[in-house]
Every structure is written in structure tokens, then in C-alpha cells.
N, C-alpha and C positions, 0 to 999 in steps of 0.2 A: 522430440524436443529439440529445438534448433538453438544454435549459438549464433550470435550476430554481433558485429561491432556497430550496428546501426544505432543511432540515437533517435528516438521518437519524441516528437513534441506534441503536447496537447495544450489546451487552454489552462489546465491546472498543473501539469507536471512534465518533467523530462523523464523518459523511460529508456532503460538499456538492459541488455542481457550480456554481462561481461563473461560469463561462463555458462555452460549448458545447464547448470543447476541453480543459477541465481538470476533473479529478475530484480532490478532496482527501480524504484519509483521515487523521484525527488520532487516533492510538492514545491511549487514556485512561491516566492515571497509575493506579498501584496495581491493575493487572489482571494476570492470568496469561493469556498468549496460548495458546489451545487450539484444537483442530480445529473444535469446534462454533462458536466465535466467528469463525473465519476463514470457515467456510461461511455464517454469518449475514451477514457483510459482502458476500460474493459474491451471496447471495440478495437482499439489499437493492438492490445495484447492478443486478442483472438485473431486479428488479421495477419499478425506476424507468426502465428503458430506457437506463441509463447504461453498459451493457456493451459498447458499440461502441468503436471505436478512439478513444483520447483520450490526452492527457498525464495521467499519474497521479502525484500527489504523496502520499507516505506519510510522515507526520511522527510520530516517536516522542517520548515525553516526555523531559525532561532527567534524570529519575531512572531507575534500572534497571527493566527490564521482565522478568518471569519468563516462561518458555516451558515448557509441558508437553512431555515427551520425544517423544510422537508427532508434534508439530509439526515437530520437527527431522528426522524420518525420512520425510517425505512431500513429494513435489513438488506444491505447491499450484497450479501452473499447468497440470498435466497435464489434458488433456481440454478445456481452455478454448481456443477457436479463436483468440482474439487475445491469448493470454497472460492476465495477471491483470486483465482488464477494461481494458486499455490497450495502446497500442503503444509508448509511451515511459514509463519509470518512473524517478522520482527518489525515493530514500529519504533522509530527514533523520534521522540517528541520533546525537544528541549524547552519549549515555552510552557510555563505553568497553566496559563489560560487555555491554550490549545489542548494540553494534556487533560485538563478537566472536562472539556467537551468530548474528547475521545473516550475517556473513562466512563462518562455518563452514557454515551452511545452504546458501548459494549455492555454496560449494566442492563440495558433493555434488550439488546440483541447480542447475546454471547456468541463468540466466534465458533464456527463449526469446524475449525482446523486448529492445529497447535499454534498458539499465538502468545507473544509476550510484548509488553510495552516497556520501553527504556527511555531514559532522558538524554542519552547520547548515542550518536551513530557508532562510536567505538564499542560500546557495550552491546548494541544490537548485532553488530558484525561478529563480535566475539561469541555470542550465543549461537548464531547461525553456523559459524565456521565448522565446528566438529560434526554437525548433523549431516546425514547422508543426502546426496543430491537426488 
């Protein structure tokens, strides 16, 4: 598991690994989350060697995010040995509409790793902080 100060850009998100045990994915404002964009995120993580077990923080913008319908009907963790590039996942989703889409998705495709959804980044970070790297 590597640590890097690199900031990776994808069409949907900015990704960084500030510590060996934490990967942060910040979803950009004014994007439509689509299958290609999710695959691009996983490809970037894999290419950096950041695909091993880690705490994963996914932060959504405060404004609503749109989702292509195929995103809602696919298990994005399927076939990934450690889940979504992490063993513990915290999602920070401040927008109620975006939160509804995410909760609906996980109702159909329950997470295969330890995961919690929060409405603030502060809460998500606080939950991840005491967990082992």
C-alpha cells in the first residue's frame, strides 16, 4: 500500500491518498455519475497501487449530483476482491436528493465491506479516524 501526495483527476472526481491508510475521492460538482466515470476512478486507483485495503472516504458535493440510470442498476463492487478499493468506506452525502439515490442503490446492492453513509464530511472522517489502517 503506497502513500502519495499525488492528486489524480478523473472526469467525475479528484482522488488523493493523504496517508497510507486513507484514500479520498471527492466527486466533482456539476457532473453526471456514469459507468465510464466509475470505471475510470477504479482504473486510476489500480494504476497507482491504491487498490489494497484502506479506509475510503467518498465526498459528494453539496449540490445535487445526477446519475445515469445504468449506474443505479449495477453492483460496482462485484468482482473487486476487497470491495471498492477499500475495506472500510465512509460516504459524505450532504444533498438530500443525492443521498436518496445512494440509499436506493445500496438497498438493491448492499455493500460487501464495512460502510456508513453520513450527511457531512466531518462525521464521515470522525467515523473513519479511529479505525485501523
